[in-house]
C-alpha positions as CSV (number, residue, x, y, z in Angstrom):
1,M,106.0,78.7,124.9
2,K,103.4,80.7,126.8
3,Q,100.6,82.3,125.0
4,N,100.4,86.1,125.3
5,I,97.1,87.6,126.2
6,L,96.1,91.2,126.3
7,V,93.2,92.1,128.7
8,T,91.8,95.6,128.6
9,G,90.4,97.1,131.7
10,A,92.3,94.7,133.9
11,S,92.6,96.9,137.1
12,S,89.2,96.0,138.6
13,G,86.0,94.0,138.1
14,F,85.7,91.2,135.6
15,G,89.0,92.4,133.9
16,L,91.0,91.9,137.1
17,L,89.5,88.5,137.7
18,I,90.1,87.4,134.2
19,A,93.7,88.6,134.1
20,N,94.5,86.9,137.4
21,K,92.8,83.6,136.4
22,L,94.8,83.5,133.1
23,H,98.0,84.4,134.8
24,Q,97.5,81.7,137.4
25,S,96.8,79.3,134.6
26,G,100.2,79.8,133.0
27,Y,99.5,82.5,130.4
28,N,101.6,85.6,129.9
29,V,99.1,88.3,130.7
30,I,99.4,92.0,129.9
31,G,96.6,94.1,131.3
32,T,95.6,97.7,130.5
33,S,94.4,100.6,132.5
34,R,94.2,104.3,132.1
35,N,96.5,104.7,135.1
36,P,98.6,101.4,135.3
37,E,101.1,102.9,137.7
38,K,98.4,102.9,140.4
39,Y,98.0,99.1,140.2
40,A,101.3,97.8,138.9
41,S,102.9,97.1,142.3
42,K,99.8,95.2,143.5
43,L,99.4,92.9,140.5
44,S,101.2,89.8,139.5
45,F,100.9,90.5,135.7
46,K,102.3,93.4,133.7
47,M,100.2,96.5,133.1
48,I,100.4,99.1,130.3
49,A,98.5,102.3,129.7
50,L,95.4,102.4,127.5
51,D,92.6,104.9,127.4
52,L,89.7,103.8,125.2
53,D,88.6,107.5,124.8
54,S,92.0,108.5,123.4
55,D,92.9,107.8,119.7
56,E,96.5,108.6,120.5
57,S,96.6,106.0,123.3
58,I,95.0,103.4,121.0
59,N,97.1,104.2,117.9
60,T,100.3,103.8,119.9
61,L,99.2,100.6,121.5
62,P,100.7,98.1,119.0
63,D,104.2,99.7,119.2
64,R,104.1,99.7,123.0
65,L,102.6,96.2,123.2
66,F,105.1,94.5,120.8
67,K,108.0,95.9,122.8
68,E,106.8,93.5,125.5
69,I,105.9,90.5,123.4
70,D,106.7,89.1,119.9
71,K,103.2,87.9,119.1
72,L,99.7,88.3,120.5
73,D,97.6,85.1,120.9
74,V,94.5,86.5,122.4
75,L,92.8,89.9,122.8
76,I,90.2,90.1,125.5
77,N,88.1,93.3,125.2
78,N,86.7,94.0,128.6
79,A,87.2,97.7,129.3
80,G,84.0,99.8,129.5
81,F,81.6,101.5,131.9
82,L,77.9,101.8,132.6
83,V,75.5,104.7,132.0
84,T,72.3,104.5,133.9
85,G,69.1,106.5,133.7
86,I,65.7,106.7,132.0
87,A,66.3,107.1,128.3
88,E,64.5,110.4,127.9
89,E,66.4,111.9,130.8
90,I,70.0,111.1,129.6
91,P,71.7,113.9,127.7
92,I,72.7,112.8,124.2
93,E,76.3,113.8,125.1
94,L,76.4,111.2,127.9
95,G,74.9,108.6,125.5
96,R,77.6,109.4,123.0
97,K,80.3,109.0,125.6
98,Q,78.8,105.6,126.5
99,F,79.2,104.5,122.8
100,E,82.6,106.2,122.4
101,T,84.0,104.0,125.2
102,N,82.1,100.8,125.1
103,F,81.6,100.5,121.4
104,W,84.0,102.6,119.4
105,G,86.8,102.2,121.9
106,T,86.5,98.5,121.8
107,I,86.4,98.5,117.9
108,K,89.5,100.8,117.7
109,V,91.5,98.5,120.0
110,T,90.5,95.5,118.0
111,N,91.5,97.2,114.7
112,A,94.8,98.3,116.2
113,V,95.9,94.7,116.8
114,L,94.2,93.1,113.8
115,P,97.0,93.7,111.3
116,S,99.4,91.7,113.5
117,L,96.8,88.9,114.0
118,R,96.2,88.7,110.2
119,K,99.9,88.6,109.5
120,Q,100.6,85.7,111.9
121,K,97.3,84.0,110.7
122,F,96.1,82.9,114.2
123,G,94.6,84.3,117.3
124,K,91.4,84.9,119.3
125,I,89.4,88.0,119.9
126,I,87.2,87.6,123.0
127,T,84.8,90.4,124.0
128,V,83.0,90.7,127.3
129,G,79.5,91.7,126.5
130,S,76.4,91.5,128.8
131,I,73.1,89.9,129.1
132,T,71.8,93.4,128.3
133,G,73.3,93.0,124.9
134,L,70.6,90.4,124.3
135,V,67.7,91.6,126.4
136,A,67.5,95.2,127.6
137,F,66.2,96.4,131.0
138,P,64.8,99.8,132.0
139,N,67.3,102.4,133.1
140,T,70.0,101.0,130.9
141,S,69.1,102.2,127.4
142,Y,72.5,103.4,126.2
143,Y,74.5,100.6,128.0
144,A,72.2,98.0,126.5
145,S,72.5,99.7,123.1
146,S,76.3,99.7,123.2
147,K,76.3,96.0,124.1
148,H,73.8,95.2,121.4
149,A,76.1,97.0,118.9
150,L,79.1,95.0,120.0
151,E,77.1,91.8,119.4
152,G,76.3,92.8,115.8
153,Y,79.8,94.0,115.0
154,F,81.6,90.9,116.2
155,K,79.0,88.6,114.6
156,A,80.0,90.0,111.3
157,L,83.8,90.1,112.1
158,R,83.6,86.4,113.0
159,Y,82.9,85.5,109.4
160,E,85.5,87.9,108.0
161,L,88.4,86.6,110.0
162,T,87.7,82.8,109.5
163,E,90.2,82.5,106.6
164,F,92.9,84.0,108.8
165,N,92.4,81.4,111.5
166,I,91.3,84.1,113.9
167,R,88.4,83.1,116.2
168,V,85.9,85.6,117.5
169,A,83.8,85.0,120.6
170,M,81.5,86.9,123.0
171,I,81.2,86.3,126.8
172,E,77.7,87.2,128.0
173,P,77.5,87.5,131.8
174,G,74.2,87.6,133.6
175,S,73.8,89.0,137.1
176,F,77.0,89.0,139.2
177,K,78.3,90.7,142.3
178,T,80.6,93.4,140.9
179,N,81.3,97.0,141.5
180,I,79.7,98.1,138.2
181,M,77.0,100.2,139.9
182,E,79.6,102.0,142.0
183,N,81.5,103.0,138.9
184,S,78.5,103.9,136.8
185,S,77.6,107.4,135.5
186,T,74.1,108.8,135.5
187,T,72.3,112.1,134.9
188,L,71.0,114.7,137.3
189,N,68.0,115.3,135.0
190,R,64.8,114.2,136.4
191,I,61.4,114.0,134.8
192,E,58.7,113.6,137.4
193,D,56.5,111.3,135.3
194,Y,59.3,108.7,135.5
195,D,59.8,108.9,139.3
196,A,58.0,105.7,140.2
197,L,59.6,103.7,137.4
198,R,63.1,105.1,138.2
199,S,62.8,104.2,141.8
200,K,61.6,100.6,141.0
201,S,64.4,100.2,138.4
202,E,67.1,101.3,140.8
203,K,65.9,99.0,143.5
204,Y,65.8,96.2,141.1
205,A,69.3,96.9,139.9
206,D,70.6,96.9,143.5
207,L,68.8,93.7,144.2
208,I,70.1,91.7,141.2
209,V,73.7,92.8,142.1
210,E,73.2,91.9,145.7
211,Q,71.8,88.5,144.7
212,G,74.2,88.0,141.9
213,E,76.5,85.1,141.5
214,D,80.2,84.8,142.1
215,P,82.0,86.8,139.3
216,A,84.8,84.2,139.3
217,M,82.5,82.2,137.0
218,V,83.1,84.7,134.3
219,A,86.9,84.3,134.5
220,E,86.4,80.5,134.4
221,K,84.3,80.9,131.2
222,V,86.9,83.1,129.6
223,L,89.6,80.6,130.4
224,K,87.5,77.8,128.8
225,V,87.1,79.9,125.7
226,V,90.8,80.7,125.5
227,E,91.6,76.9,125.8
228,T,89.0,75.9,123.2
229,E,90.4,75.7,119.7
230,N,87.2,76.8,117.9
231,P,84.9,78.3,120.5
232,K,81.3,79.1,119.8
233,F,80.4,82.8,119.2
234,R,78.1,83.4,122.2
235,N,79.1,82.1,125.6
236,L,76.4,82.7,128.3
237,V,77.6,82.8,131.9
238,G,75.2,82.6,134.9
239,K,72.3,80.5,136.1
240,G,68.6,81.3,135.7
241,L,68.9,83.0,132.2
242,S,65.4,83.3,130.7
243,A,64.0,81.0,128.1
244,L,64.1,84.0,125.7
245,I,67.9,84.1,125.9
246,T,68.1,80.3,125.3
247,L,65.8,80.6,122.2
248,Q,67.8,83.6,120.9
249,H,71.0,81.5,121.3
250,F,69.5,78.6,119.5
251,A,68.1,80.7,116.7
252,Y,71.5,82.4,116.1
253,G,73.3,79.1,116.1
254,M,71.0,77.8,113.3
255,L,71.4,81.1,111.4
256,E,75.2,81.0,111.7
257,K,75.3,77.4,110.3
258,A,73.2,78.5,107.4
259,I,75.4,81.5,106.6
260,L,78.6,79.5,106.9
261,K,77.2,76.9,104.6
262,Q,76.4,79.5,102.0
263,L,79.8,81.2,102.3
264,N,81.5,77.8,101.8
265,K,79.5,77.4,98.6
266,A,80.4,80.8,97.2
């Protein structure tokens, strides 16, 4: 029997690549978009409506989802967007919107399907994070913060769901050629003192996207995690990641083993 996989934000970018890859690999994929009717005729997998900024949309998701499937094997949290700008220049309201979508929206979707996963006592929750969830870069303060927050949340959730045979993993992409900058939001506020830094940061961001790797690598990594019975928590994707990331990954792996050892003794 085919496994059923829900991919949020599946109409473009990483989400579309992930959904297509999983569909081509024999999985029953259901993607989400705020406006699924715009894409349904162009896609080979089924789409349903989901708006991460709408509690009503999220709260009705389980009923709508389980009209299509009898069980959910994997949730892939991918939907989100990017806010760019110097930290002091970004209005708090825009920063809150970044968190409402990237962090709270993701958590609400996860909580919406968790009762079903706990009841069936199996499943995977895979969340697409970012290298900026580990090391922040200028001009991305709120985006990096939202990705750091997801890291912390799902680290804790991983322990809490072990007894229900529900695996939790993060995908951490580096620099890839995507349309993330085209779909980003920014502020019109400008503080002259930051003009030089802002210009350098924007040029650097354009450069790393231009020189980025093939985003198909991310879809390949997700497929690998889906097919791994007990995947590791943090799954880095991309070449040339700094030594700092490697050290952080190693340190967390050691800490995770120590925590699990203590939990098993309790």
